[in-house]
N, C-alpha and C positions, 0 to 999 in steps of 0.2 A: 350538486354535492361533490365537487371536485376535490375538496380537502377534508374528507371524512376519515381522518386517520387518528384523531384525538391527540392528546399530549404525549409525545414520545420523543426520545432522543435517538431512536433507531433510524438508520439511514432511509431516506425516501427518494425514489427516482422515478422519472417517467420512462415507460418502456415503449419501444416501437413494434415489438413482436405481438402476435395474437395469443394471449394467454389461454383463451378457450380452445384454440387448435392444439396448443401444447398440452393442455389438460386432457383433451380427448385422445391424444396419442400415447398417454402414459399407461403403464400396466395397471390393471384393476386394483392391485394391492396398494399402489401409491395414490391412486385416485381416492380410494376409501380413507387412507390416512390423511390426505389433504382436506377431505370434506370435514374431518373432525379436528383439524389443527386449530390451535388457539391464536396463531399469528397469521397474517395475510401473506403466506408463502407464494412465491412465483413457482409455477410448475417446473420450470427449468432448474431452479435452485434445489427443489426437493429431489428431482431426478439425479442431479449431480451429487448431492449429499448421500443419497441412497446408494448410488453406484460405488462411491468411495467406501461407505460402511460395509457394503456387501463384499467388496474385494478384500477388505481387512478381515471380516468375520467368516465369510463363506456361507452364511445362513441368513435367509430372508427375514426370519423373525428377529434375529439379533440386530440386523440392519435397521429394522423399524424401531427397535428399542433405542438404538443409537440416535435415530431421528428425534425421538421423544426427548432424549438427553440434551441434544443440541437446542431444541425448542425451549426446554426448561432453562438452559443457560441464557438464552436471549431474553426470556421473560424476567429472569432475576435481574439482569442488567437494567431492563426498563423499569422494574419495580424500584430498584435502588435509586435510579434517576428521579422518579416521581417522589419518592420519600425525601430525598435531599431538597427538592424544590419546595415541598410542603413545609419542611423544617425551616428552610431559608425564608419562606414567606411569613412564617410565624415570627421569625427573628428580624424581619425587615431586610433580608439580604437576597440578592439574586444569584442563583447558582447557574453557571454556564456549563 
């Protein structure tokens, strides 16, 4: 199951780092958020986004809300891509 990512336009890359080690080193609040995330986030990406949001807001709860907002933005981009491809398939066009 090397390519079990489904139909998505979001970037996909191979990683050389150990995601499990990175996950284990994360604060519990971020591990809990990542366990319930809708997207396959990399632990390093979550930690970076959280630190950025925390520095801006100064509040851990608001930083998690910001992570939710970022995830919703990514999901909406992917949904829009999938909808365009479905419409294109119906009309006989390929959307890139």
